[in-house]
C-alpha positions as CSV (number, residue, x, y, z in Angstrom):
1,X,-20.0,-5.8,-31.8
2,X,-18.6,-1.9,-31.4
3,X,-19.6,-2.3,-28.1
4,X,-17.7,-5.1,-27.5
5,X,-14.6,-3.4,-29.1
6,X,-14.9,-0.4,-26.5
7,X,-15.1,-2.5,-23.6
8,X,-12.0,-4.5,-24.4
9,X,-10.2,-1.5,-25.5
10,X,-11.3,0.1,-21.7
11,X,-10.4,-3.1,-20.1
12,X,-6.8,-3.0,-21.7
13,X,-6.2,0.5,-20.9
14,X,-7.0,0.4,-17.5
15,X,-5.3,-2.9,-16.4
16,X,-2.3,-2.4,-16.5
17,X,-2.6,1.2,-14.1
18,X,-4.0,-1.6,-11.4
19,X,-0.7,-3.0,-11.6
20,X,1.2,0.6,-10.8
21,X,-0.1,1.1,-7.3
22,X,2.2,-0.4,-4.4
23,X,1.7,-0.6,-0.6
24,X,3.9,-0.5,2.2
25,X,3.5,-1.2,6.3
26,X,4.9,1.7,8.3
27,X,4.9,2.5,12.0
28,X,3.0,5.7,11.6
29,X,2.5,8.0,15.2
30,X,2.7,4.7,17.4
31,X,0.4,2.8,14.8
32,X,0.9,-0.2,12.7
33,X,-0.6,1.3,9.4
34,X,-0.5,0.1,5.4
35,X,-0.4,3.1,2.7
36,X,0.1,3.4,-0.9
37,X,2.6,6.7,-0.3
38,X,6.3,5.6,-0.5
39,X,9.2,6.5,1.8
40,X,9.7,9.6,0.3
41,X,6.0,10.9,0.0
42,X,5.9,9.6,3.9
43,X,8.6,11.8,4.6
44,X,7.3,14.5,3.4
45,X,3.6,13.9,4.7
46,X,4.4,12.7,8.4
47,X,8.2,14.0,8.9
48,X,9.9,11.7,11.2
49,X,7.4,10.5,12.8
50,X,6.9,7.0,11.1
51,X,9.5,3.9,10.3
52,X,8.6,1.4,6.8
53,X,7.6,-1.9,8.8
54,X,7.9,-4.4,5.5
55,X,9.1,-4.8,2.1
56,X,7.1,-3.1,-0.9
57,X,4.0,-5.0,-2.0
58,X,2.2,-5.0,-5.2
59,X,-1.5,-5.7,-3.7
60,X,-2.8,-3.9,-0.5
61,X,-4.0,-7.4,0.4
62,X,-0.7,-8.8,0.7
63,X,0.4,-6.0,3.0
64,X,-2.6,-6.0,5.4
65,X,-1.5,-9.8,5.5
66,X,1.8,-9.2,5.8
67,X,0.7,-6.6,9.1
68,X,-1.5,-9.3,10.5
69,X,0.6,-12.0,10.6
70,X,3.7,-10.2,11.9
71,X,2.3,-7.5,14.3
72,X,-1.2,-9.0,14.5
73,X,-3.4,-6.2,13.2
74,X,-3.7,-3.1,11.4
75,X,-4.0,-0.4,13.6
76,X,-1.8,-2.3,16.7
77,X,0.5,-0.7,18.7
78,X,4.2,-0.1,17.3
79,X,7.9,1.6,17.9
80,X,9.9,3.1,15.8
81,X,13.3,2.5,18.3
């Protein structure tokens, strides 16, 4: 019984953390990429070699599906012009 309570407590603690992740679709150095870095973090990491190509997504799979539907694939060529 104690083990069941411990597992339930661990699940309750860890479950909200998964909901905190966000994903964005970027054109990064000429290629479509899905990143968990927000635009400010990308500016720090990449400078001006990227641009945002879509909205913020709560799930990586949603961001990847958006990239596939709108840009043919992750890694496809893109331009920030």
